[in-house]
N, C-alpha and C positions, 0 to 999 in steps of 0.2 A: 395564424386562426391560433384559439384554445381550441382543447378538445371542446368544450361548451359550444364554440362557435362554430365548428364543425358540426356538431350533434344537430345545432338549431337551425344550418344550411339545408338538409339532409332534412329534417323533420317539412321546409317548406317547400324542397323539391319532390314531396309527395313520400322518400325512400327510409327504410329503416334510421331510426337514430344512430345504430349502433356501425352503421359504415363510419359516421364519420371519426369514431376511434382508430376503426382499423385503415382509416386512411393517414387520422393523427402517426400513428403506433409506423406507420410503411416513413413518412416522409423523417421525423426527426430523432425514430429509435432504429430501424434500419439501413437511414439514409440514404433512403431512395429517391433521385433525380429528377425520374418519368414515370408516369403514370400507367404509360402500358407497363411497368413491372411489377406491376401489386397487383399478385393473380389472385387476391382473393375475393377481387372488385368484378361486375361483371362488365364488358369487351361495351358497352352503350356507355357505362357511368366513366370507365376511364377516359372514352374520348369524350366529353362533354367536359372531363373538369379539364382536358390539357385546351376542351379551346375555350371553356371559360373563365378559368384558375391556371393559365399557364404560371410554371413556375421558372423562376429569373435567378441567378447569383448574381452580387457584383462581377463584374467581368476582373480579372485580374491585369493592368495594365503596367504593370510596375511589381520588380520582385525583388528587391535588396538581400540577398544572405550575410553576415556576418558569421568572421570564426569563429566563436565561440556557439554557434548550431542557431543565435535567432535571424527569422527574417523577419522585415517590414515589408508592406504590401500597400501598393498603390492602387486601391482601387475603383470603378468604374461604374457610378449609378447606371441606371437608366435613362434620367436628362442628361447623362454625363460630366453631370460632377464627380471629384475625388474624394475618395478617403482614402486615410491609414489605415491598419492595423497590423500587430504585431503577432506576427508565435514566437514564444520563448523558452527553451527544454528547460526541465525541472532536475536534468539528473544532475549534482554539483562536478561529473568529473568527466561532464561535457561543459562546462562552464568554464570557459579561462579568464576572464573579465571580472574586475567590480564595476561599485558605480561612478570610478574615479579614473577607469583608464575607456581609452576607445577600443571598442572592439573591435574597430578594420586597422589600429594598428598592429595586433598580433599578425608575426607571418605564416601561422601555418593554415594548409588550407580551410577551404569551411568546409563545417559539419553537413552532411543532408541528412534533415529531419526523417525523409522516407527510411533514411537505414532504419532504424528505431521500430518504423513497424513491420517489417522481413527481418527484425532480430526477435529469437521466440523467449528471450530473458526481457524483453520489452515489450510481453505485449501490450499491453496497457499504463505505459509507461506516463507520469505526470506530468503536466505543460500546461502552461500560462498562456493565454490570450488576449490580449489586450484590443479594446472594440470604443468606436467610435462612437459618436449618440449625436453628432452634427455636424455640416458640413465647414463650417468654419466657429468664432465665438466671440461674442459680444465683452465677453468681460474682459479682454487684452490686457491679460497679465503680463508682466511687460517682461519677462523672460521665456515668454510662451511667443512659437513661431505662427500658431493657427490665429494669435488673436491679430496678427497682421492682415488677415483673409476679410476679419469686418466679422457680422454675426451670421452669416447663411443661411440655411433652414433647416430645420429641425429633418432627424432623418425619423423611418415609420418603423413602426415596430419587424417587421416583414426587412426592411432594408437593414437592422441591425444584424437579426439573426442571418439573416445572409452570409452578414462578412464573417460569422467566426465557418459558416461551411463552405465556404469559400476558400477559408485556412486551412480545414478538416482536411477536405480532397483534396488541395493540394500536396501536404506535405503527410500524406494517407493515414490520416491519426482518426477516432470518434470520439467523440462529444464526454462517454462517462470518465475518463481518462483527463477533462481539462479544468482548470480554472481559468475564468474571466474575472479582468478585470475590462472596467468601463473608464478607463486613463487615457482612451484616446483623444480625438479632437473634439470638439465642445466640450459646453458644460452640461453633464444629465440633468443637474436638476432644475436647469430650464427646459428642457426637455420633458415632462414626467408622465405622458402621456404613449411616446414614443417608447421610453425606457421602461415603462413598470407594461407596459404590450410585451416587449420581447421577456424578460423576466418571466410572467406569468406562461411562457413557453418555454423557456433553459432548463425552468426550475424544475419541468417534469423527467430531466435528462439528468442537470448537475442540480446538489444538492445546494441549499440557500449558504451554505457557511462554505462553499467554494466561488462565490460569485462576492465581488466586492464594488461599490460603486465611489467614484472618488466625486468631492463636489469640491469646488472653493468657498463655496458658504454663501447657497444660494438657501437661507433661513425660510421664508415662507412654503419650502420645500417638505421640511424636513417635518412636518408633521403627516404632511400627504405618505411621504415612503415610511416612517412609523407605525403610521395603521394598517401596514396591507398584513395580508392572514401570511403569509412568509417575505422574509426581510430579508434581503441581502448585509452583506456587510455592510459599515459606510467608512471613507474615509474622508477627513477633512483638511487638504493642503493649507495649511497656514502659512503663507511663505514672506519672507523679510528681507531686509538687506543685516538685520541687527537682532539680538534675541529681546532687548528691550521694545521693538517695537512686533515685535511675530508674540511675544507674550500677553501683549496688551490686546 
């Protein structure tokens, strides 16, 4: 929920609108995952929120660390659907691979991402989190494993934001240092409602310049995203086996 949505909720509950900003700040800027810990709220309100709007993050069902500090996550949603998210460290000194190498082939032991949070020189390190927008993908690009799953379903805004928070909690980092890329499972432009809803929340913590949405070229959605008051970066993935086809 956006700040405005929280304010509208409390107005319907006949409570001061400023409570909405307090809840949003606690959940998204202070990384609080339990209403009971929001001390500025009356106890009765904290209990009501916990009962009517429980906080649930995706469950980490699988965690695959790589030698260069990257971590691939298998995340289980409330309905049992499995999606993937990836943590990628931003420090060049940590990265021991490039796009032409397999990180798993590096002989050194994996880097523990949590060590960055404990390093005073890395209080707010730069890093990237790759998020999914669907549980499958109907585009079916020949090179992509997700396409073999078929269309799946769209992720809701809370499921998309929840991926980021599940990863951040696991590595012990916070959103202000993050870059976010929508390059995980699914085609973001086939889920504009969920993606745009998540962007409205993410942009309250992360600059739009640090967020990139990647599409295979679903052109009807370009106008929708171009019309946003705050727009993410756009990456158009143009793939083909030869340069002539790719250029065309």
